[in-house]
LODREN-56612 format. One record per residue (C-alpha): x, y, z. Coordinates in steps of 0.1 Angstrom, whole numbers, plus 2048, in hexadecimal, padded with zeros to 3 digits. Layout:
XYZ/...
This chain:
5D5AB1B6C/5F0AAAB53/610A9BB61/62CA8FB4A/64EA7FB50/65EA9DB3E/64CAB5B54/656AA3B74/67AAA1B68/67BAC7B60/66BACEB82/685AB9B94/6A1ACBB81/694AEEB88/68BAE4BAC/6B0ADCBB2/6B7B01BAD/69AB0CBC3/6A6AF4BDE/6C9B02BDD/6BCB25BDF/6A8B1BBFE/6C7B0BC0D/6DAB2BC09/6BEB40C19/6BDB27C37/6E2B28C3A/6E3B4EC3D/6C5B4EC55/6D4B34C6C/6F4B48C6F/6E5B6BC74/6BFB67C79/6BBB7DC5A/6A8B76C3A/6C0B82C1E/6A9B91C04/6C8B99BEF/6D1B74BEB/6C6B72BC7/6D8B93BBD/6F8B86BCE/6F6B68BB7/6EEB7FB99/70EB92BA0/723B73B9B/70EB68B7D/714B8AB6C/739B87B73/739B64B63/729B72B43/743B8EB41/75FB75B48/754B5CB2E/746B72B12/75DB90B14/77DB85B25/77CB61B17/784B50B38/77CB2BB38/759B24B45/762B0EB62/77DB26B6E/765B43B6A/74BB2FB7F/763B2CB9C/76BB51B99/746B5AB97/73FB46BB7/75DB58BC8/74EB7ABBD/72CB72BCB/73CB65BEB/74FB86BEE/72FB99BE8/71DB85C02/739B8BC1B/737BB0C14/711BB1C1A/716B9DC3A/731BB4C46/71EBD4C3D/6FABCAC44/6FCBADC5D/716BBCC74/70DBE0C70/6E8BDAC7A/6EFBBEC93/6E0BD3CAF/6C3BDFC9A/6A2BCDC95/6A4BB1C7B/68BBC2C65/6A5BDDC60/6BDBC2C54/6A3BB6C3B/69EBDAC2E/6C3BDDC2B/6C6BBCC17/6AABCAC01/6BFBE9BFB/6DEBD3BF4/6C9BBFBDB/6BEBDEBC9/6E1BEBBC7/6EFBC9BBB/6D4BC6BA1/6DBBE8B92/701BE3B95/6FEBC2B83/6E9BD2B68/702BEEB63/721BD7B60/70EBBEB4B/6FCBD7B34/714BD1B17/70BBACB16/6E6BB1B0F/6EABBAAEA/6DEBA5ACD/6EAB81ACC/6F0B80AF2/6EBB5EB02/6F7B54B24/712B3AB25/709B16B2E/720AFEB3F/735AEDB24/73DAC8B24/71DABDB34/706AA5B22/6E5AAEB10/6C9A95B0D/6A4A91B0B/68AA85B25/66BA81B11/663AA3B02/67CAB4B19/69DABEB0B/6B6ABEB28/6CFAD9B1E/6F2ADEB2C/6E3AF7B45/6CAADEB51/6E5AC3B53/6F9ADBB68/6DCADEB80/6D7AB9B81/6FCAB1B87/70BACFB99/6EFAD6BB2/6F0AB4BC4/716AB6BC4/714AD9BD3/6FCACDBEE/712AAFBF6/730AC5BFA/71DADDC10/711AC1C27/734AB4C29/742AD7C30/728ADDC4C/72DABBC5C/752AB4C59/766AD4C55/771AEBC72/760B08C62/740AF5C5C/73EAEAC80/745B0DC8B/729B1AC75/711B01C84/71CB09CA7/719B2ECA3/6F7B2AC92/6E9B15CAF/6F5B2DCCB/70FB48CC3/715B51CE7/71DB2DCF1/732B2ACD2/747B49CDC/74DB39CFE/75AB1ACEC/772B2FCD8/75EB31CB8/75FB53CA7/73AB56CA0/73DB76C8B/756B65C74/741B46C71/723B5BC67/738B6BC4B/744B4AC3E/720B3DC3D/716B5CC29/733B56C11/72AB31C0C/706B3CC06/711B56BED/727B3EBDA/70AB25BD7/6F3B41BCC/70BB49BB0/70BB25BA5/6E5B24BA4/6E4B45B91/6FDB3AB77/6E9B1AB70/6C7B2CB70/6D0B49B58/6D4B34B38/6B0B26B3E/6A0B47B44/6ABB5BB26/6AAB7BB39/6C2B97B42/6D8B88B5E/6D2BA7B73/6ADBA0B73/6AAB7AB76/6ADB77B9C/692B8FBA7/677B8ABC2/665B6FBAE/683B57BAE/68BB61BD2/668B56BDC/66EB34BCD/68BB30BE6/678B40C03/65AB28C01/66FB08C07/683B1BC21/664B23C34/659AFFC33/67BAF7C42/675B12C5D/694B23C4F/6AAB0AC61/6AAAE7C53/6BFAE6C33/6B5AC3C28/690ACBC2B/695AECC18/6A7ADBBFB/68DABFBF9/670AD8BFA/681AEDBDF/683ACEBC8/65EAC6BCF/655AEABC8/666AE8BA6/650ACAB9C/631ADDBA9/63AAFCB94/63FAE9B74/61FAD5B7A/60BAF5B81/619B06B61/610AE8B4C/5ECAE8B58/5E4B0DB57/5E0B24B39/5E8B45B4B/604B51B62/605B57B87/5F8B36B93/61BB2CBA0/61CB4BBB5/5F9B43BC2/605B20BCC/624B2EBDD/60FB47BF0/5F7B2BBFB/615B14C05/624B30C1B/603B38C2B/5FBB13C31/61EB0DC3F/61CB2AC58/5F9B1FC63/603AFBC69/625AFFC78/628AFEC9E/627B20CAF/648B2ECB9/650B43CD8/658B68CD4/675B69CED/696B6CCDD/689B71CBA/690B97CB9/6B2B9FCC9/6B6BC1CB9/6ACBE1CC9/691BF7CBA/6A2C15CC9/6B7C16CA9/698C21C95/68BC3ACAE/69FC59CA3/68FC73CB9/68FC70CDF/66FC7BCF1/66EC9FCFC/673CA7D21/655CB3D35/662CD7D36/664CD8D10/641CCBD0C/633CE8D21/63DCFFD04/61ED04CEE/632D04CCD/643CE3CD5/624CD3CE3/612CDACC2/630CD6CAB/621CB7C9A/600CC9C91/613CE8C85/62ACD2C70/60BCC4C5E/5FECE8C58/620CF2C4A/621CD3C34/5FFCDBC27/609CFFC20/628CF3C0D/612CDBBF9/5FBCF6BEF/618D0CBE3/624CEEBCE/602CECBBE/601D11BB6/624D13BA6/62BCEFB9A/623CDFB79/60ACC4B72/627CABB70/633CB6B92/610CB2BA0/60DC8FB91/62EC84BA0/625C92BC2/603C80BC1/616C5FBBC/62DC69BD9/60EC70BEF/5FEC4FBE7/61EC3BBED/625C4FC0D/602C44C1B/60BC20C12/62CC26C24/618C31C43/609C0EC42/62DC00C43/633C18C61/616C09C74/621BE5C6D/646BE9C71/64CC09C84/631C03C9E/62CBDDC9D/64FBD1C95/645BBBC77/651BC1C53/638BC0C37/644BBFC13/621BBDC04/611BDEC0D/611BEABE9/5FEBCBBDF/5E4BD3BFA/5E3BF6BEB/5DDBE6BC9/5BFBD4BD7/5B3BF5BE5/5B7C06BC4/5A4BEABB2/588BEBBCB/585C10BC8/583C0DBA2/568BF3BA3/553C05BBD/555C27BAB/54FC17B89/52FC07B96/522C22BAD/533C42BA1/53BC4ABC5/560C50BCA/55CC55BF0/54DC33BF2/569C25BDC/583C33BF4/570C24C11/56FC02C00/594C04BFB/59AC0BC20/584BEEC2B/591BD4C13/5B5BDFC19/5B0BD9C3F/5A0BB7C38/5BCBACC20/5D8BB8C38/5C8BA5C55/5C4B85C41/5E8B86C36/5F7B8FC57/5E6B75C6E/5F9B56C62/61AB67C67/612B6DC8C/615B48C93/63AB48C8B/64EB63C9C/669B76C8A/66AB81C65/64FB6BC56/638B88C4E/652B95C35/651B74C23/62BB71C24/626B95C17/640B91BFC/62FB72BEF/60EB84BF0/61CBA1BDC/629B8ABC1/608B76BC0/5F4B96BBE/609BA3BA1/60AB83B8D/5E8B73B94/5D0B87BA8/5D1BA9B97/5D0B9BB73/5AFB89B7B/592B98B66/57EBA0B86/59CBB4B93/5B0BC9B7A/5B3BB1B5D/5C8BBFB41/5C3BE2B4F/5A7BFBB58/5A2C20B58/59BC2AB7C/591C4EB75/596C6DB8A/580C72BA9/560C87BA9/553C93BCB/531CA3BC8/533CB9BAA/558CC0BAC/56FCACB94/593CA6B9C/59ACA3B77/5BBCB6B75/5DDCAEB83/5DCCCBB9B/5B9CC5BA8/5C1CA0BAE/5E1CABBBF/5CDCC0BD8/5B7CA2BE0/5D6C8CBE5/5E6CA6BFB/5C7CA7C11/5C5C81C13/5E9C7EC1D/5E7C99C38/5C9C87C47/5DBC66C46/5F9C75C57/5E3C85C72/5D3C63C79/5F5C52C7A/601C6CC93/5E3C66CA9/5E9C41CA8/60EC45CB2/604C5BCD0/5E7C45CDB/5E5C29CF4/5E2C10CD7/602C1ECC8/615C1ACE9/608BF6CEC/614BEECC9/637BFCCD1/637BE8CF1/630BC8CDE/64BBD2CC5/665BD9CE0/65DBBCCF8/63FBA6CF0/642B90D0F/642BAED26/624BBDD14/611B9CD17/61AB9BD3C/609BBDD3E/5E9BADD31/5ECBB9D0D/5DBBA1CF5/5F8B9FCDC/5E7B8DCC0/5C8BA4CC0/5DDBC4CC1/5F3BB8CA4/5D4BAFC90/5C7BD2C96/5E8BE0C8A/5E6BCBC6A/5C2BD8C64/5CCBFCC6A/5EABF8C53/5D5BE8C38/5BCC05C3A/5D8C1EC34/5E5C09C17/5C2C07C08/5BDC2CC09/5E0C33BFB/5DBC1ABDF/5B9C2ABD5/5CAC4CBD4/5E7C3FBC1/5D2C2BBA9/5BAC47B9F/5D8C5DB96/5DFC47B77/5CCC48B56/5CCC22B57/5D8C08B70/5E2BE3B6D/5F7BCAB7F/616BDCB73/60CBFBB86/613BE8BA7/632BD3BA1/63FBBDBBD/660BD0BBE/64DBF0BC6/640BE0BE5/664BDDBF1/66AC01BE8/64CC0BBFD/65ABF9C1B/67BC0AC15/66AC2CC14/65DC29C38/67FC1EC45/692C38C32/67DC55C3D/67DC49C61/665C30C72/666C45C92/655C64C83/633C6BC72/643C7BC54/65BC5FC4E/648C4DC32/644C6FC20/66AC76C22/672C53C15/65AC57BF8/669C78BEF/68BC67BEE/682C47BDC/668C55BC4/671C7ABC2/696C76BB9/691C60B9B/673C75B90/684C97B91/6A9C8DB8C/6B0C79B6C/6C6C5BB75/6D4C3EB61/6DBC1BB6E/6FBC27B80/6E8C44B90/6CCC2DB9B/6E5C16BAA/6F6C33BBC/6D3C3DBC9/6CDC1ABD6/6EFC19BE6/6E7C3ABF6/6C8C2DC08/6DBC0EC12/6F6C23C22/6DCC39C32/6CCC1BC43/6EDC0DC4E/6FAC2CC5E/6D9C3CC67/6BFC21C70/6A8C3DC7B/6A6C48C56/6A6C6CC4A/696C76C6B/6B6C6DC7D/6C9C84C66/6B1CA0C6F/6B4C9AC95/6CFCB5C9A/6B8CCFC8B/69BCC3CA0/6B0CC4CC0/6BCCE7CB9/698CF3CB2/68CCE4CD3/6A9CF2CE6/6A4D15CD7/67ED15CDE/67CD05D00/69FD10D0C/6A4CEDD1B/6B9CCFD10/6A7CB6CFB/6B0C9AD14/6B0CA1D39/6C3C89D4F/6BBC84D74/6D5C8BD8E/6F1C72D8D/6ECC65DB1/6C6C66DAF/6B3C46DB8/68EC40DB7/67FC45DDA/65DC34DD9/642C3EDF1/623C2EDE1/60DC49DEF/5F1C46DD6/5CFC37DD5/5BFC1EDBE/5ABC2CDA1/58AC26DB5/598C35DD4/59BC13DE6/5BABFDDE9/5B7BDBDD9/5AABC1DF1/5BAB9FDF5/5A7B83DE4/58EB71DFA/59BB4EDF0/5B3B3CE07/5CAB31DEB/5CFB4ADD0/5E3B31DBA/5E5B0BDB9/5F9AF7DA1/5F7AD1DA0/611AB9D91/61FAD2D78/638AC5D5F/64CAD6D43/668AC6D30/67FAD2D15/68CAB4D03/69AA9ED1F/69DABAD38/681ABCD51/680AE1D5A/660ADDD6F/65BABAD7D/63CAB1D90/638AD2DA3/61AAD6DBA/617AF7DCC/5FEB0DDDF/601B32DE6/5ECB42E01/5DCB64DFA/5F1B82E06/611B6FE0C/634B74DFF/643B54DF1/668B53DEB/675B3ADD1/699B30DD2/6AFB17DC1/6CFB15DAC/6D0B20D87/6BEB06D72/6A7AFBD8E/688B04D7B/67DB23D8D/678B39D6F/668B1DD5B/64FB19D78/647B3ED74/643B39D4F/629B1ED54/617B30D70/614B51D5C/609B40D3C/627B47D26/62FB22D24/615B06D23/61CAE9D3B/620AC5D2E/60BAB9D4B/5F9AC6D6A/5E2AE3D70/5E3B07D7E/5C6B14D92/5C4B3AD99/5A9B49DAF/597B28DAE/596B27D88/5AAB0FD72/5C0B25D5C/5D7B0AD4E/5CDB12D2A/5CAB38D2E/5E5B4CD1C/5FCB65D2E/5E8B84D26/5C8B75D32/5D7B6CD53/5E6B8FD56/5C4B9ED50/5B7B89D6D/5D3B95D84/5EEB7BD80/60CB90D76/631B88D73/651B9BD6E/670B8FD5C/694B89D66/6A1B9FD4A/68FBC0D52/691BD0D2F/66CBDBD31/665BF1D11/686C02D07/679C1CCF0/65CC27D06/660C40D23/659C36D47/637C47D46/62EC37D25/637C15D33/61FC1AD50/604C25D37/609C04D25/602BF2D45/5E3C07D4A/5D5BFAD29/5CCBDAD3A/5AEBEAD4C/5A5C04D31/5B1BF9D0F/5B2C13CF3/59BC0CCD6/5A5C11CB1/58CC2DCAB/596C41CCA/5BBC3CCC1/5B7C48C9E/5A0C65CA6/5B3C6FCC6/595C6DCDD/5A9C75CFD/590C75D1A/59BC53D27/5BEC5AD1C/5C1C78D34/5B5C63D51/5CFC48D4A/5EAC62D46/5E1C71D69/5E1C4ED78/603C46D68/611C67D75/606C5FD98/616C3CD98/636C49D89/639C64DA4/62FC4DDC0/64BC35DB8/665C52DB7/66AC51D91/661C75D8A/685C7DD7E/683C61D65/65FC64D5A/668C71D37/687C5CD31/686C3DD1B/689C1DD2F/6A9C14D1C/6BAC33D2D/6B3C27D50/6CBC15D67/6C2BF1D70/6B5BFAD92/6A0C17D86/693C01D6A/688BE7D85/675C02D97/665C0DD76/65BBE8D71/64BBE8D93/638C08D8A/629BF5D6D/620BD8D84/60FBF0D9C/5FBBFED7E/5EFBDAD76/5E2BD6D9A/5EABB1D9B/5DBB98DB4/5F9B80DB0/61BB8EDA6/637B77D9A/659B89D9D/677B79D8C/698B84D9D/68EBA8DA4/6B1BB0DB2/6C4BA2D94/6DDBBBD87/6D5BD8D9E/6EEBEADB5/6F2BE3DDA/6E0C02DE8/6C3BFDDCF/6BFBD9DDA/6BEBE3DFE/69EBF6DF8/68EBDBDE3/680BC6DFF/66DBE1E11/660BEEDEF/652BCBDE6/641BC9E08/633BECE02/625BE2DE0/617BC2DEE/604BD4E0A/5F8BEFDF2/5EABD7DD9/5DFBBCDF2/5F1BA4DDB/603B83DDE/628B82DD4/63EB65DC7/662B70DC4/67FB5EDB4/69FB6ADC4/6C3B5FDC9/6CAB78DE4/6BFB64E02/6C4B7FE1D/6B0B97E08/694B7EE01/693B72E25/68EB96E31/66BB98E22/65FB75E18/645B62E2D/64EB40E1E/669B2FE09/669B13DF0/689B06DE1/68CAF5DBF/6A5ADFDAF/6A3ACDD8D/680AD8D88/673ACBDAA/66AADBDCB/683ACDDE5/679AE3E03/65BAF7E0F/658B0BE2F/663B2AE41/682B3CE34/696B2FE52/68BB0BE4D/692B0BE28/6B4B1CE2A/6C0B01E42/6B0AE4E31/6CBACAE28/6BFAC6E05/6C0AECDFF/6E3AEEE0E/6EEAD2DF7/6DEAE2DD9/6EDB05DDF/70FAFFDF0/717ADADEF/70AAD6E13/720AF0E23/708AFFE3D/71FB1AE4C/71EB2DE2B/6F9B35E31/6FCB37E57/715B53E53/6F9B69E47/6EEB6DE6B/6CDB7CE76/6B8B88E59/6A3BA7E5D/695BC4E48/6AEBDCE58/6CCBC5E55/6C8BB8E32/6E6BCBE25/6FEBBEE3F/6F2B9AE3D/6F4B9CE17/719BA5E19/721B89E32/70EB70E1E/720B78DFE/742B77E10/739B55E1E/730B48DFC/750B54DEC/765B44E08/753B23E05/757B23DDF/77CB29DE2/77FB0DDFC/76DAF4DE5/783AFEDC7/
């Protein structure tokens, strides 16, 4: 391998720019937990302004540089204000799509305002007054000198700003914990905007210094390829550590120059970047899912579920199938009356719409964002070409595209599952760039280009545009039918549950990793078929047929059309592909089109489907003569009876072992805080254990360890006589060790009945084939069981409402319905009365006892309402600072001196005022207890 001093010097100089780009990406991510894919284009905006200022307006370079940085800072502030704040409550993947839209608009806007500078003799200005010198064979120009001098200075100023200035400290505080920062008087939103502005100014500095060395149009120089060179070191730094990001960027620059010196063809740098990102994700420590996705997916579900009365109408019940028939009829009419050019455009739309369906599976159902689905489609097209070229069988070629697409998608997606959040977007973007620049040009792939040929099935040739159009229409309709079946199936509900609330889904026994891998495989299969259909529509295909930017457009198609409906990808493809194809647009028109879909996402996160909702609602109301949403009576409360039998007709029997759970010397620490400290505990079968203690005592962390969501630092957990210390949460749930959560969000976009159906997947999981082909025998049995459970817990009025529409108390009962469906042997309940009204809490104790008796289960309940807990618990334990400080009957523990000191500073009358606790007197004693606590607190104050 050839390594020279000049090459290393050039790599270090270029690496300074990559490191600064990585720093800006990390700065934005830390402030808003969002990867800004418009970062390069924001810098390009300032760079274009500098060219105009220096070359046309004759403003001195250094003054123009400051103005350019200010322009990019303003552009970044505008993007943050429009995108970051507007979509703050939406899922973060929507924010990424919005930044991609902003990038597209800024790119076209910069091209339009800088178009006059691209004539003959144009050269981008270099920083004047800087030295030029030689390092071996390398000529260090003024632009390189600018990188070498200005980048370290900019980094030093940034470090000083973040460590010493008021605003820098505020940015760091808000990035660490925005809620705590607000309590300390730090305006977190303003700090986020300042962070974006600083990042925008630094991006402009990088772009201004890069453009003279690139020799390209300023509007095109900071595309996905350069963005990836900033993302790779940012991923190494876990998107948080600015120093590591900068150092990794410098090293990456050296690696890039070394690779280029030792290879004769292009694309190897992208291959190395892809390998670096995959290796980083595979070796970094796993992160927890909780808290990563704060946005609500209700924003992208444009159509609420129909009420039961509406679904009884035949026309509405079969509206989806009739819609496909209508679409097919319209497609046939287009074939009859359209031209060959129209047919060719629509075949491209059909192929890209099928690839968009794959985005719908990954993003709409699974909650991950893939920016490489068109690259997977390219692999599918290549495989289809090679199979048909060697066998002459086009059906076999399409089948090979399906299989290889599924395998490629799975292989790319698995590493991103280790790091929760938005890493799949980075991985798939790097794959798309690698595929375009290295993989597809290989001679055993597409080489310099191939002629795929039109399909021949039997003796029928699809050799004309209209004939191939009919094949494309049929393939697209079948793909939409399969996608609809998937969305309606148990597998579709499970994927939505994982998207909405992964922890709650895992607590229901859902194997999260396995189900997500299945989603990747299904998405890859759709992409492979779409790519084969798309590829065979061209006379010849090459790497330029599948550009990396088109992968971004495919992701935008699915979002623009609507992730919540089956026809969403088709609507998006008609918008993004159809408008430029049938309406001639210049650069300004294309910019306006990009601005249009950015505005659409910002104001209608549900896409075009959200715009169509009023028409849908009017249609449903006119046909069914009922309102689209039916609210239960205002004063209605669930009235559980639990008058149902187990699926086999027998109630669950209590376990035969004496101790259902034993934990020995459990320890769990976070830094210097011992959340669980040497806890040894035994739970007898069929008992109700109450767990009390002040906030921060370690109660919830104990549940985390017992249920498998957190691995202990030491100790072991034995359940039903078996050591389950190393078992993950979903495995323990499948064995009957189930927990609830203090924040009872459940699955916001699913209905109550659908949530119970998710819980029933533990016993009878839906397979991929049965989901896609709508084999509904077992599905009907689960639906009947779910209906029985919902009715028995008094939730009939709320059965078809989404969980997000329920009151806290009703949502708690819905959560209990899911727990009943799981048929647990040991149930861990974390503050079941938290946030519910007084009269709802009064009925909670008897309901828990009813569920315990029905299931024959053992209960462990964390609760701060001591009178309520005392009304049904057999035994209490009290915790403080991670340790058990008391264990015994409720009466003994409530009057234990250590417990009194822990709760109320040793003031015993505050608890004694609660009086005699009984099931019938829980309400009265609750009021007396709370009054005593308030009086005691005032006295101590």
